[in-house]
C-alpha positions as CSV (number, residue, x, y, z in Angstrom):
1,M,-107.3,44.7,-68.0
2,S,-109.1,42.4,-66.4
3,E,-108.8,40.5,-63.3
4,A,-107.7,37.3,-62.2
5,P,-110.4,34.3,-61.8
6,H,-111.5,33.8,-58.4
7,I,-111.5,30.0,-57.6
8,E,-113.8,28.5,-54.8
9,L,-114.1,25.2,-53.3
10,N,-117.3,23.8,-52.1
11,T,-116.6,22.3,-48.8
12,S,-120.1,20.5,-49.1
13,D,-118.5,18.3,-51.9
14,Y,-115.8,17.3,-49.3
15,P,-117.1,16.1,-45.9
16,D,-113.7,15.7,-44.5
17,L,-112.7,19.3,-45.1
18,D,-116.0,21.1,-43.9
19,P,-115.2,21.9,-40.2
20,S,-119.3,21.8,-39.6
21,A,-119.5,18.3,-40.8
22,P,-120.3,16.1,-37.6
23,S,-117.0,13.8,-36.5
24,N,-118.1,10.1,-35.9
25,A,-115.5,7.6,-34.8
26,N,-116.9,5.1,-35.9
27,S,-117.0,6.1,-39.4
28,H,-113.4,4.7,-40.2
29,T,-114.6,1.8,-42.6
30,N,-115.6,3.9,-45.1
31,G,-112.3,6.0,-44.9
32,D,-110.6,4.8,-47.8
33,T,-113.5,5.4,-50.0
34,N,-113.9,8.9,-48.9
35,I,-109.9,9.6,-49.5
36,Q,-110.4,8.3,-52.9
37,N,-112.8,10.3,-53.5
38,T,-111.3,13.5,-52.0
39,K,-108.2,12.6,-54.3
40,N,-110.4,12.8,-57.6
41,A,-112.6,15.7,-56.8
42,T,-108.9,17.8,-55.8
43,L,-107.4,16.4,-59.2
44,S,-110.3,17.6,-61.4
45,T,-110.9,20.8,-59.6
46,A,-107.2,21.4,-59.9
47,Q,-107.5,20.7,-63.8
48,S,-110.5,23.0,-64.1
49,A,-108.9,25.8,-62.4
50,M,-105.5,25.2,-64.4
51,E,-108.0,25.5,-67.5
52,T,-109.6,28.6,-66.3
53,V,-106.4,30.3,-65.7
54,Q,-105.1,29.2,-69.2
55,N,-108.3,30.5,-70.7
56,H,-108.4,34.0,-68.8
57,P,-107.8,37.4,-70.8
58,V,-104.8,37.8,-68.4
59,T,-102.9,34.8,-69.5
60,Q,-104.0,35.0,-73.4
61,N,-102.4,38.8,-72.9
62,M,-99.2,37.5,-71.7
63,K,-99.1,35.0,-74.0
64,E,-99.5,37.3,-77.0
65,T,-96.6,39.7,-75.1
66,V,-94.2,36.8,-75.4
67,N,-94.7,36.1,-79.0
68,N,-94.8,39.9,-80.2
69,G,-92.4,41.1,-77.7
70,E,-94.8,43.9,-76.7
71,Y,-94.6,45.3,-72.9
72,C,-97.6,44.1,-70.4
73,E,-98.5,44.6,-66.7
74,I,-98.9,42.0,-64.5
75,P,-101.5,41.8,-62.2
76,P,-100.8,42.2,-58.4
77,L,-101.8,38.5,-57.8
78,L,-98.4,37.8,-59.1
79,T,-96.5,39.9,-56.6
80,L,-93.2,37.7,-57.2
81,W,-92.6,39.2,-60.8
82,P,-92.0,42.5,-62.0
83,Y,-94.8,44.8,-63.2
84,S,-93.3,45.1,-66.7
85,L,-90.9,42.8,-68.3
86,I,-89.9,42.1,-72.2
87,L,-90.2,38.7,-73.3
88,G,-89.9,36.8,-76.4
89,P,-87.8,38.6,-78.9
90,A,-85.4,39.5,-76.4
91,T,-83.9,35.7,-76.8
92,Q,-84.1,36.2,-80.7
93,D,-82.3,39.7,-80.1
94,V,-79.7,38.1,-78.1
95,K,-78.4,35.0,-80.6
96,A,-78.8,37.7,-83.4
97,E,-76.2,39.7,-81.7
98,T,-74.3,36.9,-80.6
99,A,-74.1,35.6,-84.4
100,K,-73.1,39.0,-85.7
101,A,-70.3,39.7,-83.1
102,K,-69.1,36.0,-84.2
103,S,-69.3,37.3,-87.9
104,E,-67.3,40.1,-87.1
105,F,-64.5,38.4,-85.2
106,A,-64.2,36.2,-88.1
107,D,-64.4,39.1,-90.4
108,L,-61.6,40.6,-88.2
109,A,-59.7,37.4,-88.5
110,N,-59.8,37.0,-92.1
111,S,-58.4,40.4,-92.6
112,R,-55.0,39.5,-91.6
113,T,-53.3,39.9,-95.0
114,T,-50.3,41.8,-96.1
115,P,-51.0,45.4,-96.8
116,D,-50.4,46.2,-100.6
117,Q,-48.9,49.0,-99.9
118,P,-45.0,48.4,-98.1
119,A,-42.9,50.7,-96.2
120,A,-40.9,53.4,-97.5
121,T,-37.6,51.3,-97.6
122,G,-40.0,49.1,-99.9
123,Q,-40.5,46.2,-97.2
124,P,-43.7,44.5,-97.1
125,L,-45.5,45.0,-93.8
126,T,-47.0,42.1,-91.6
127,N,-50.6,40.9,-91.9
128,Y,-51.0,42.5,-88.4
129,H,-51.0,45.8,-89.7
130,S,-54.4,45.3,-91.6
131,M,-55.4,43.5,-88.9
132,F,-55.1,46.1,-86.3
133,Y,-56.0,49.0,-88.8
134,R,-59.4,47.3,-89.3
135,L,-59.9,47.0,-85.3
136,L,-59.2,50.3,-84.5
137,S,-61.3,51.8,-87.4
138,W,-64.5,50.3,-85.8
139,K,-65.5,49.0,-89.3
140,N,-66.5,45.8,-86.9
141,P,-68.2,47.9,-84.0
142,R,-68.9,44.9,-82.0
143,A,-65.8,43.1,-82.4
144,T,-63.7,46.4,-81.3
145,A,-65.9,47.1,-78.1
146,I,-65.7,43.4,-76.9
147,S,-62.0,43.6,-77.3
148,F,-61.5,47.3,-75.8
149,A,-63.9,45.9,-72.8
150,I,-61.8,42.8,-72.4
151,S,-58.6,45.2,-72.7
152,V,-60.3,47.3,-69.9
153,A,-61.3,44.4,-67.5
154,F,-57.6,42.8,-68.2
155,I,-56.4,46.2,-66.8
156,F,-58.6,46.3,-63.6
157,A,-58.1,42.6,-63.0
158,V,-54.3,43.0,-62.7
159,R,-54.7,46.0,-60.7
160,Y,-57.3,44.7,-58.2
161,L,-56.6,41.0,-58.0
162,N,-53.6,39.1,-57.6
163,I,-53.9,37.0,-60.7
164,L,-50.3,35.1,-60.2
165,R,-51.3,34.2,-56.5
166,Y,-54.7,32.7,-57.6
167,I,-52.8,30.9,-60.6
168,F,-50.6,29.3,-57.7
169,K,-53.7,28.5,-55.7
170,G,-55.6,26.9,-58.5
171,L,-52.5,24.6,-59.0
172,Y,-51.7,23.8,-55.6
173,V,-55.6,22.8,-55.3
174,L,-55.6,20.7,-58.1
175,L,-52.3,18.7,-57.4
176,G,-53.5,18.2,-53.9
177,L,-56.7,16.6,-55.1
178,T,-55.4,14.8,-57.7
179,A,-52.4,13.4,-55.3
180,S,-54.9,12.9,-52.7
181,A,-57.5,10.9,-54.9
182,E,-54.3,8.6,-56.0
183,I,-53.3,7.7,-52.7
184,A,-56.9,7.1,-51.1
185,G,-57.8,5.0,-54.1
186,K,-54.4,2.8,-53.3
187,A,-55.0,2.6,-49.8
188,V,-58.5,1.3,-50.0
189,F,-59.2,-0.3,-53.0
190,G,-55.3,-1.2,-54.3
191,N,-55.7,1.3,-57.3
192,G,-55.4,5.0,-57.5
193,F,-58.3,7.2,-58.7
194,T,-56.1,9.4,-60.6
195,S,-54.4,6.5,-62.7
196,Q,-57.5,5.3,-63.6
197,M,-58.4,8.3,-65.5
198,R,-54.8,8.7,-67.5
199,P,-55.3,8.9,-70.9
200,R,-54.0,6.5,-73.3
201,K,-52.0,9.1,-74.9
202,Y,-50.9,12.5,-73.7
203,F,-51.9,15.5,-75.5
204,V,-49.4,17.4,-77.6
205,I,-49.5,20.7,-79.7
206,P,-49.3,19.6,-83.4
207,K,-46.2,20.6,-85.4
208,A,-48.1,22.4,-87.9
209,S,-50.6,24.1,-84.9
210,L,-47.2,25.2,-83.4
211,E,-45.4,26.5,-86.5
212,R,-48.5,28.7,-87.0
213,L,-48.3,30.2,-83.5
214,L,-44.9,30.6,-84.0
215,D,-45.5,32.3,-87.3
216,D,-48.1,34.5,-85.3
217,V,-45.6,35.5,-83.0
218,E,-43.2,36.3,-85.3
219,Q,-45.4,38.2,-87.4
220,L,-46.8,40.1,-83.8
221,I,-43.2,41.2,-82.8
222,N,-41.9,42.3,-86.2
223,F,-45.1,44.7,-86.4
224,F,-44.0,46.5,-83.3
225,V,-40.3,46.7,-84.5
226,I,-41.4,47.8,-88.1
227,E,-43.9,50.6,-86.5
228,F,-41.3,51.9,-84.3
229,Q,-38.8,52.1,-86.9
230,R,-41.1,54.2,-89.1
231,V,-42.6,56.4,-86.1
232,V,-38.8,57.1,-85.4
233,F,-37.6,57.9,-88.8
234,A,-40.8,60.1,-89.4
235,E,-42.4,58.0,-92.4
236,N,-45.5,59.9,-91.3
237,V,-44.9,63.3,-89.6
238,Y,-48.2,63.7,-88.1
239,V,-48.0,60.1,-86.6
240,T,-44.2,60.9,-85.1
241,T,-45.5,64.3,-83.9
242,V,-48.4,62.5,-82.0
243,A,-45.9,60.0,-80.7
244,F,-43.8,62.7,-79.7
245,L,-46.8,64.5,-77.9
246,S,-48.1,61.3,-76.0
247,A,-44.5,60.4,-74.8
248,F,-43.8,64.0,-73.3
249,I,-46.9,63.9,-71.8
250,S,-46.5,60.7,-70.2
251,Y,-43.1,61.8,-69.2
252,Y,-44.8,64.1,-66.9
253,L,-48.0,62.0,-65.9
254,I,-46.1,59.0,-64.6
255,K,-45.2,60.9,-61.8
256,F,-48.5,61.2,-60.5
257,L,-50.2,58.2,-61.9
258,P,-49.7,54.5,-61.5
259,L,-48.7,52.6,-64.4
260,W,-52.5,50.5,-64.4
261,G,-53.6,54.1,-64.6
262,L,-51.8,55.3,-67.8
263,S,-52.5,51.9,-69.2
264,L,-55.8,52.8,-69.0
265,I,-55.7,56.2,-70.2
266,S,-53.7,54.9,-73.3
267,T,-55.8,52.3,-74.1
268,T,-58.8,54.5,-73.6
269,I,-57.1,56.9,-76.3
270,I,-56.1,54.2,-78.7
271,Y,-59.6,52.8,-78.9
272,L,-61.6,55.9,-78.7
273,T,-59.8,58.6,-81.0
274,P,-60.5,56.9,-84.1
275,L,-64.3,56.4,-83.1
276,V,-64.5,60.1,-82.0
277,Y,-62.9,61.0,-85.8
278,I,-65.2,58.9,-87.8
279,K,-67.9,60.5,-86.0
280,N,-66.8,63.9,-86.4
281,K,-65.0,63.4,-89.7
282,E,-66.2,66.4,-91.5
283,I,-65.6,68.9,-89.3
284,I,-62.1,67.2,-87.8
285,D,-61.0,67.5,-91.4
286,A,-62.1,71.0,-92.1
287,Q,-60.1,72.3,-88.8
288,I,-57.1,70.2,-90.0
289,R,-57.4,71.7,-93.6
290,Q,-57.8,75.2,-92.0
291,T,-54.7,74.5,-89.7
292,S,-52.5,73.2,-92.9
293,D,-53.6,76.1,-94.7
294,M,-52.7,78.6,-91.9
295,V,-49.3,76.7,-91.3
296,S,-48.3,76.8,-95.1
297,Q,-49.2,80.5,-95.1
298,Q,-47.0,81.5,-92.4
299,A,-44.3,79.1,-93.4
300,T,-44.6,80.8,-96.9
301,Q,-44.0,84.3,-95.0
302,F,-41.3,83.3,-93.1
303,K,-40.0,81.8,-96.2
304,D,-40.5,84.8,-98.1
305,L,-39.1,87.3,-95.2
306,A,-36.3,84.7,-94.7
307,A,-35.3,85.4,-98.8
308,Q,-35.6,89.2,-98.1
309,H,-33.1,89.3,-95.6
310,T,-30.7,86.8,-97.2
311,G,-30.9,89.2,-100.2
312,N,-30.4,92.1,-98.2
313,A,-27.5,90.7,-96.5
314,A,-26.3,89.5,-99.8
315,K,-26.3,93.2,-101.2
316,T,-24.6,94.4,-98.1
317,F,-22.0,91.8,-98.2
318,Q,-21.2,92.9,-102.0
319,S,-21.0,96.5,-101.6
320,Y,-18.6,96.1,-98.7
321,A,-16.9,93.4,-100.5
322,G,-16.5,96.1,-103.9
323,E,-15.7,99.2,-101.4
324,Y,-12.6,97.0,-99.7
325,T,-11.6,95.2,-102.9
326,S,-11.4,99.0,-104.7
327,K,-9.5,100.3,-101.8
328,A,-7.1,97.4,-101.8
329,Q,-6.7,97.8,-105.6
330,G,-5.8,101.6,-105.0
331,M,-3.2,100.8,-102.5
332,I,-1.7,98.3,-104.9
333,G,-1.8,100.6,-107.5
334,N,-0.1,103.4,-105.2
335,A,2.6,101.1,-103.9
336,R,3.7,99.7,-107.7
337,G,3.6,103.6,-109.2
338,R,6.0,105.0,-106.2
339,S,8.5,102.0,-107.2
340,M,8.5,102.9,-110.9
341,S,8.9,106.8,-110.3
342,P,12.3,108.5,-111.3
343,E,12.4,110.2,-107.8
344,A,12.4,106.4,-106.3
345,S,15.3,105.1,-108.5
346,V,18.7,104.3,-106.9
347,K,21.9,105.9,-108.5
348,K,25.6,104.3,-108.5
349,S,26.9,107.6,-106.9
350,D,24.7,106.9,-103.8
351,F,27.0,104.3,-102.9
352,P,30.8,104.6,-102.0
353,D,33.8,103.0,-104.5
354,A,35.0,99.7,-103.2
355,P,38.5,99.5,-101.9
356,K,41.2,98.5,-104.5
357,Q,43.7,97.1,-102.2
358,D,43.4,95.0,-98.9
359,P,43.9,97.0,-95.9
360,V,47.6,97.0,-94.1
361,A,47.5,96.2,-90.5
362,E,49.2,98.6,-88.2
363,P,52.1,97.6,-85.6
364,S,51.2,96.9,-82.3
365,A,52.3,98.4,-79.2
366,P,55.0,96.1,-77.1
367,T,53.5,94.2,-74.3
368,P,55.2,95.3,-70.8
369,A,57.0,92.3,-68.8
370,A,55.5,91.0,-66.0
371,E,57.2,92.6,-62.8
372,P,58.7,89.8,-60.5
373,V,56.3,88.6,-57.2
374,I,58.7,89.3,-54.1
């Protein structure tokens, strides 16, 4: 790398700048001419210096760096600049990334359509189902990353900034300025400044825009209502299980973590879990498949064992039932046999003859008379 050019000024060309030149108090007559010559010489020297700097290899190298986007080393002459920097395509890269982000947000907004697959009850889902699915599936990585960063920043802003207080502060500053400008204008000029800036017609929200907004709010609320019911009624048992584990863990974490910390953890899990699954889909699917096979095998063994025990219990019950049935039938048969045997028959002679005449009453003894009481 070549060094920067060294520019020297010849003081002999400029008598006023030469300290060794003799001073003459009577030379003021030619002062204007000398000043004009000095200006012209200084201007020509500066122009030549700028041309020399522009044509220097260091400057040319910097121009090539700006055009090609390569790294270059700045000579120590420019100590106010960093020793290495990247220029040129950096601005183009920023513009390209901005354009891609805008395109992804537009694609995300266009994805708000009602899904073809309805709910388990046959009801159509909302258009926010497709939008949130596309957002969390990282199909538009820039849009998803920006929304995740905005969500995290909002949580920290709610935690560390008193947003409501700043809103009231901005409101009273605005109202104070407008009122002061109006009062001062009427006091000085007879007309208030604020009233002069008043529009001819106040802004109103168009009916079509308001209806679209209300429709979006309705769709968003119904999205959460439908999803809550789908989770509660186990339309997807895996989602219900994950929701159960999340609620169970949150129940214990809320004792130790504040609400903003729990919100930050939940937001991070919601955004990063699909990304981890997408990046490791083959491994996670293999583990899920292996776990599912293991659970199915254990369920089959449990079902076979339960069927075996149920069969044994049924056989035991049938044997006991048959044994008690035979005993009961034997006891009933013996009782019938005893009732039909001749020894057990009742004869007429076993009972006495009934009397043929009515019984006669015996005469009763006379009742003694009562003694007189003296």
